[in-house]
N, C-alpha and C positions, 0 to 999 in steps of 0.2 A: 503495501500499501503506498501511495507519496504519503500522507502526511506522517509512514513511519518513520523515514526515509527524513523526512523532512526535521520532523520532530527526534529525531537520532543526531542529524547534526549541528544543532542546535544542542542538545546535551553536551557532546563532542566538543564543539566551544564551552562549555561551562566547565569539564571537567580538566580542558588545556590547558585554561586560565589557574582553576583552582592545582596545579601543576607547578606549573612557573612559580606560583606565588607560596608553594612550598606546602597547601593547606589535605594533605595525602588520602583523608581521609572523605572530602567532601568531594576530590580526583575523581578517587574508589566510585563512590557514587553515584554519579556524572558519568563517568567511563563507560563504568556497567549496561547503566540504566542506555548508555547509544547504544550499546553493542547487546544489545539485549530487543532493539526493535533494527537491528539493522546488521548479522549477524556477518554481513561483505566485512566489516570496518576490523582490519588487521589489530586488535588492542586484545586476543589470546594473551598473550608474553607477558604485554604491562601488569596487564590485569593479574594476572598469576600473581609475578612480583608486589603491585603494590598490597596484594592481597597478604604475601610473606609479614613488607612490614607493620603492619596496621596489627599484622598477629602479633610479631613483637614489642614495638610500643605498646598496647593493649594489655599485654599481663596475658592473651590469650586468644586461642580461636572463639571465644565467643561474643567476647565483648562488642563488636562489634553489626552481629547479628541482636547478643538485644539491645545494645543503642536505638538501633531501630523500632526492636520494639516497642519500644520504651518512649520514640516518636509518636509509633501510628497512635498509644494509649493515650497520650496528651494531646490529639490531634486529628482523628481519623479518615475526621470527612475530607482533611485537605493530603494523607499520605495513602490513603485508605488502595487509588487507584496505582500506585506506584509499587505494586507487590512486584511487578514484575523484574524489579532487578535486581532480582534470583536468581533469574533462571528459571525457563521451567521443568515443579514441581514433577512429586513423581503423584499429585492428584490434576495434575495441571495435565502432566502424558491423563491419567485413566479417563479423566473426566472426555476427551477431545475424541476420542479411541472406542473408546465407550461406543456414542454419539456415533460416531459418523459412520458405526456397524449397525445400529437403530434406524430403522427405516419406518416403525409405529410412533404415528406424531406424538400418540397418549405416553406411550414410554421414555420419547424425549424427552420431553415435561417429567418425565418420575409419575403419572395419571393414572389416576382407573378414567372408566367412561365415563362415569357419576357424577365429578367430576364440576362444580359449582364455577363459575363465570369467574370471579375473584382470585378462586382455585387458579386457575392457567393464569392470571396477572402474576400473581405473588410467585410462581413458578419460574414463570417470566424472567423481573424480574429479577429474582437470586441466581440463574441456571446463566443467562444471558453476561451477565458481570463475573462470569467464570472464566467466558467463553472469547469470550471481548480479543482479538487480534492483537487493543491495546493495552491487553493486562493479561495479558495469554503470552508464551515467545515459543505454546508447544505447537510443532509439527504437524496440517491441520488445523489448526484451529479459528482458522477463516473459513474454511469450513462448514468445522460446527457450526459457528455462528449464525451460519447461513441456514444453516438443517430448523435452529431453535427460534431465528428470525419465520422462516415460513411456517413452521409448527404454529407458534404462536397466529400470525397475523389466518391462518384455516382454523383455532379449533372456536379462536378470540371472536369470530363471527358467523351468527348466528346460522342463515344459510349456508355459509362455507360448511359448517360444522356437520350439521345434517344427512350434508348430502358425503361427506366425507364416512357420519360413524353406517352411510348405506352398502359404502361401495364398500367403501376398503382402502387399506394402504397398500401389498398385499393383493387383493383380487386383478385379477385380469379383465382387459378394454371389456363395456359393456355396450353394443346393440342398443341407441332407444330405439330406434324406427328400423325394422325389419327392410321395409323394398329402401332404405335410403344409409348408408354409410357417413355423411358428412356432419352428423351429433352423433359424440361416445364421450365416452366417462374413465377417468383413469383416474390412478394417484400423480399418474403427472400431467395429467392438465386438466387442473381447475380454475373454475374462470379469472381467484384472480389471480393467480398462481404469478399469471406475465406480469403481473404491474404492482406487485412487491415487492421493496427494496430493504435493507439485510439495514442498513445505518441507516435512511430515513426510518423506516420502525421503529428503532433506539434511539433516533434524537429526536423523536415525538415524543413516546413512553416519557421515556428520561428527563425532561430539556425541555417539549412543550406542555401548553395548559391541557386541561381536560378538554378545554370543548377538541384545541386542536385535533387530540387525539379518535377524539369520541365522529368528531365531523369526517378526519379522513376512513374512521370504520363505517360511515356512514353508506361513505359514496361507494366503497367496496357489497355492500349490505344491496345496495341498491343498481347500481353495476350485475353485481350476481339475480339479484332474486327480475330482476327484466330481462335478462337474459330466458334465465326459465322458464317465462310467462309466453315467451315469443319465441321458443322453439316447442311449447305444450301447442298453440296454440296450431302451429307448425302443425304439429302433425294430426290434430282432429280434424286438418282441412288443407293437406297436402295434396290430392287428384284436384282441389279449387284454385290454387295458387302457382304450378305448372308451369303459366303463363308470366307469372307476374315475376318470378322468378330469374328467368329468363329476359326478361323490359332491366332488372335489376344490375344483370348479368352486360347486357349491352351498355348499360345508363353507363360506365366512364368512358366507352369510347363516346359517345355522342356529343361527350362535357366536352374530353379531347376536338371535334373536330368543329364544336363552339365554338370553344376559345380560338381558335385559326380562324373562322371564319370574323369572329369581332373581336378590333383593334384592342387591347388595354394598354389600363395608364400602370408606367412604373410608379416607386416611390422619388417621392422626389432625391430621397435623401440616402445616409446609412453611412449606422455606425462604424462599418468595418471597408475595411478601405480594399475592397473585388472589383475586379472586373463590370459591368460599365465605370463607377465610382471611383474615379481615377483623381480627383482632382478639391483636395483638402484645403478646407471650408473650418474657424472657429467658432464659438459661442460668444456673441463682447459681455455676459457680465460671468458668468466661468470658466471661459475661453478652453470652452469641449469639443473637441477635435470633431468634422464631421463632414462627408464627402459629397460628393457629386457627380451628375455626369459633363458637366460642360461650364466652361466659363463662362454663358451663358444664365447662367446661374443668376450673376447680379447687378444683368438686366430685367431676368422675370420676379425677383426677386432684392429690390436696392434698400444696402445699406440704409437702417432706419424706418422701413413702411412697416407698416404695419403685415404684411404678409407674410415678411424676412423674421420678425420680430414672433412669430407665429409660428413657421419653423422651427428660429430657435430653443424654443420657448417647448414641442415636443424634443427635438433634440437632451437639452440637462431635464428633461422627464425619463425619454429613456435611459439616460446616464447611472437619473439617480435609483430610478428600477433594478436595475446590474444591478449596481453599488449594493445595493439594501439587502440582494437577493445574497452574494458574496457577504456582505459581512455577519452575516443570521446563521452561514455556515461555521465564520472563523470565528465566533461569541459558539456555537456548538465546542468545540477542537479546542476552543482554549480553555475553556470549561475542567477537563481532563488534563490540560499543560499551559501550565499557564505563564511557560515563559515563552508561548505564541503572539507573534505579532500582529496585528489586524488593520494591514494598512486601507482595507477597503475600504470600512468604516470609519479610518482615519478623511479621510476623499470624502464619505457622505457627509459626516459633522461640516468641513468645509463650509459645503454647499447653503447648509442653515445657517451657520454661524453669519457667512456676506451677505 
């Protein structure tokens, strides 16, 4: 993951600085964090040497661990996510191996089929933190994290859970309509599975508000229930709608023909320099760059005119939307790693200051 490598570089810089200052304990802590997040870094020998020095300086092999334990007890919220500094433990290796061998969603979360929605949420909260790639350095942790997220995404949704309970995860595909093979259900193609993202689910669950999480759940339920209702109607009226389906198949071709016959206007500007948007301009207020197709833009939208101000306002609004999106993601990542910077948030703040 790119986020892991970026965090590893940040830890590496802190560790090297501490090493130059002679703070071996701090250097060992951050260099080990960096090595855990990116095992390609050549830090193995250096870490071994530092660990031996710390054992000699502190009077025993348990001192470093004892200090870390005391630190976690004094400030558990801040340090609980840093447990990866000691490398993958036996427990972390075992849980990743177990999850990757398990196919049943209930077994993945350690639940029975009669569990409640609250049981599912508690199980996801507990297991997802144990296998999150930023916390668990064991090989295959990312795959295990995706399995846990997929299981939670399915079982926390009433409609998808009922379908899963009906068809199971290990049963073969079932043909819903005998005369057509278009509609099938199996454990590999529930309607929600193509729409879920493990990191988005995790961030929504732990960082988003309750309304945001339930709104995401509602969207998945709405799509699933709408798909199911549409399929039921097609099963009952298949013979009457064959002609209609044929028309739907031809509709994209008809749309392309209509687009070829009728000209359409291109957007006035682009936020990226891609052909044919080769000529750069900047907004007056915030100096936001944008690109147009011709230098005649100055004639069509003279500086200071209402039309020019309208275009520049849209450009700056687009830039603020883009910065807001990236700022939210930076803030989510910063909750796990306070050393990460938030450049997009800084740029967004500049829009409001001026």
